[in-house]
C-alpha positions in Angstrom: -16.6 -59.1 -15.8 -13.1 -57.8 -15.1 -12.1 -55.8 -12.0 -11.9 -52.4 -13.8 -15.4 -52.7 -15.1 -16.8 -53.8 -11.8 -15.1 -50.7 -10.1 -16.6 -48.4 -12.7 -20.1 -49.8 -12.2 -19.7 -49.6 -8.4 -18.6 -46.0 -8.6 -21.7 -45.1 -10.8 -24.0 -46.9 -8.3 -22.5 -45.0 -5.4 -22.8 -41.7 -7.2 -26.4 -42.3 -8.0 -27.1 -43.4 -4.4 -25.4 -40.3 -2.9 -27.2 -37.8 -5.1 -24.4 -36.7 -7.5 -26.9 -36.0 -10.3 -26.7 -32.5 -11.8 -28.4 -30.0 -9.5 -30.6 -27.2 -10.5 -28.7 -24.0 -11.3 -28.0 -21.8 -8.3 -29.3 -18.3 -8.5 -27.2 -15.5 -7.2 -27.2 -11.7 -7.2 -24.3 -9.4 -7.1 -23.5 -7.4 -4.0 -22.2 -3.8 -4.2 -18.5 -3.3 -3.9 -17.4 -1.6 -0.6 -16.1 1.9 -0.6 -12.4 2.3 -1.4 -10.1 1.6 1.5 -9.0 4.7 3.4 -6.2 5.6 3.5 -5.3 4.1 0.1 -1.9 2.9 1.1 -3.1 1.4 4.4 0.1 -0.2 5.5 -0.6 -2.5 8.5 0.7 -1.3 11.9 3.1 -4.3 12.2 4.9 -3.2 9.1 5.5 0.4 10.2 9.2 1.2 10.2 10.4 3.3 13.1 13.1 5.9 12.5 16.6 4.9 13.5 19.9 6.6 14.3 22.7 6.0 11.8 26.4 5.8 12.1 26.7 9.6 12.0 24.3 9.8 14.9 21.6 11.3 12.6 18.0 10.3 12.1 17.2 8.2 9.1 13.7 9.5 8.4 14.0 9.5 4.6 15.1 5.9 4.6 12.5 4.8 7.1 9.8 6.5 5.1 11.1 4.8 1.9 11.1 1.4 3.7 7.5 1.9 4.7 6.7 2.9 1.1 8.5 -0.2 -0.3 6.7 -2.5 2.1 3.4 -1.3 0.9 4.5 -1.9 -2.7 5.3 -5.5 -1.9 9.1 -4.8 -2.2 9.9 -6.3 1.2 13.4 -7.7 0.2 14.3 -4.4 -1.4 13.1 -2.5 1.7 15.2 -4.6 4.0 18.2 -4.2 1.8 17.7 -0.5 1.7 17.5 -0.3 5.5 20.7 -2.3 5.9 22.5 -0.2 3.4 21.5 3.4 4.1 21.0 5.5 7.2 21.5 9.1 8.6 20.3 12.3 6.9 19.4 12.4 3.2 18.4 15.0 0.6 16.3 14.7 -2.5 19.0 14.8 -5.2 21.2 12.1 -3.5 18.1 10.0 -2.8 17.3 10.0 -6.5 20.9 9.2 -7.4 20.8 6.2 -5.1 17.4 5.1 -6.6 18.9 5.5 -10.1 21.9 3.4 -9.1 19.6 0.6 -7.8 17.6 0.8 -11.1 14.4 1.7 -9.3 11.7 3.5 -11.3 10.1 6.4 -9.6 8.2 9.7 -10.2 8.7 12.9 -8.1 7.8 16.5 -7.7 9.7 19.4 -6.0 6.8 21.9 -6.4 4.4 20.8 -3.7 1.9 20.0 -6.5 -1.2 18.4 -4.9 -2.0 16.7 -8.3 1.0 14.5 -7.6 -0.6 13.4 -4.4 -4.0 13.0 -6.1 -2.3 10.6 -8.5 -0.4 8.8 -5.7 -3.8 8.2 -3.9 -5.6 7.2 -7.1 -3.0 4.6 -7.9 -2.9 3.4 -4.3 0.9 3.8 -4.2 1.3 6.7 -1.7 4.5 8.6 -1.5 7.3 9.9 0.7 7.6 13.6 1.2 9.1 16.4 3.2 6.8 17.0 6.2 7.5 18.9 9.4 10.8 20.8 9.8 13.8 18.8 8.6 11.7 15.6 8.4 10.4 13.0 5.9 7.2 11.0 6.3 5.1 8.6 4.3 2.0 10.0 2.6 -0.6 7.2 2.6 -3.4 9.0 0.8 -6.1 11.6 1.0 -8.9 10.6 3.3 -12.5 12.0 3.2 -14.2 12.7 6.5 -17.3 14.8 7.2 -17.2 16.4 3.8 -13.5 17.4 4.1 -10.4 15.9 2.7 -7.3 15.2 4.8 -3.8 14.1 4.2 -3.0 10.9 6.0 0.6 10.7 7.1 2.6 7.9 8.6 5.4 9.6 10.7 8.2 7.2 11.3 8.9 8.8 14.7 5.4 7.7 15.8 4.6 4.4 14.0 1.4 2.6 14.7 -1.0 5.4 13.8 -1.8 7.9 11.0 -1.9 11.7 11.4 -4.5 13.8 9.6 -4.2 17.3 8.3 -6.8 19.2 6.3 -5.8 19.3 2.6 -5.4 23.1 2.2 -3.4 23.4 5.3 -1.3 20.4 4.4 -0.4 21.7 0.9 0.5 25.1 2.3 2.8 23.6 4.9 4.2 21.0 2.6 5.3 23.8 0.2 7.0 25.5 3.1 8.9 22.4 3.9 10.3 22.2 0.4 7.5 20.6 -1.7 9.4 17.4 -2.4 7.5 14.1 -2.9 8.5 10.8 -4.5 6.7 7.6 -5.5 8.3 4.3 -6.5 6.5 2.9 -9.6 5.8 -0.6 -8.4 2.4 -2.2 -7.9 0.7 -1.7 -4.5 -0.7 -4.3 -2.2 -3.9 -5.9 -3.3 -7.2 -4.3 -2.1 -9.1 -5.9 0.7 -11.2 -9.0 -0.4 -14.9 -8.7 -0.2 -18.0 -10.8 -0.9 -19.2 -10.0 -4.3 -22.4 -12.1 -4.5 -25.0 -13.9 -2.4 -27.1 -17.0 -3.1 -30.8 -16.2 -3.4 -32.2 -19.7 -4.0 
């Protein structure tokens, strides 16, 4: 008997002795999926970008908001490149021109249309928008609490937390601030993992 054959027989004997025979099928049952994460674009605190002062001694809130947005969309390198390239004040038409020049796909509104934010929430992308006087923030989705819907906002002047405003009030104020919102059309971060089944046998 050659060495190879002896090794195969030894492996089979060991397998039988250690119980590697086929087991009975395991019975499992599915577990319900958890409720969708709120807010939908739940960027971790450690990734929140704080506003910074540019070379012209102006705040860079539009660019900070966009960096937050890009980080949520898994575009970390693009976000860091954007932060290193742009700063100071910004307006919607020039921002769109810069996004066009960078070949970045996006969708936007200038009419404070809440359906745009409904879509930004449903696709888990979020958006950047004009919010508060002469300021831009990151909209991270609608949040349902106690039977009411709230806009969840990440303000780059106050990173580390979200601010909540009732939907009707938010839409009214947003329109007063100009009604602009923009979403980059990349895929968002994956949803949180969860246990989808349990063993019942």
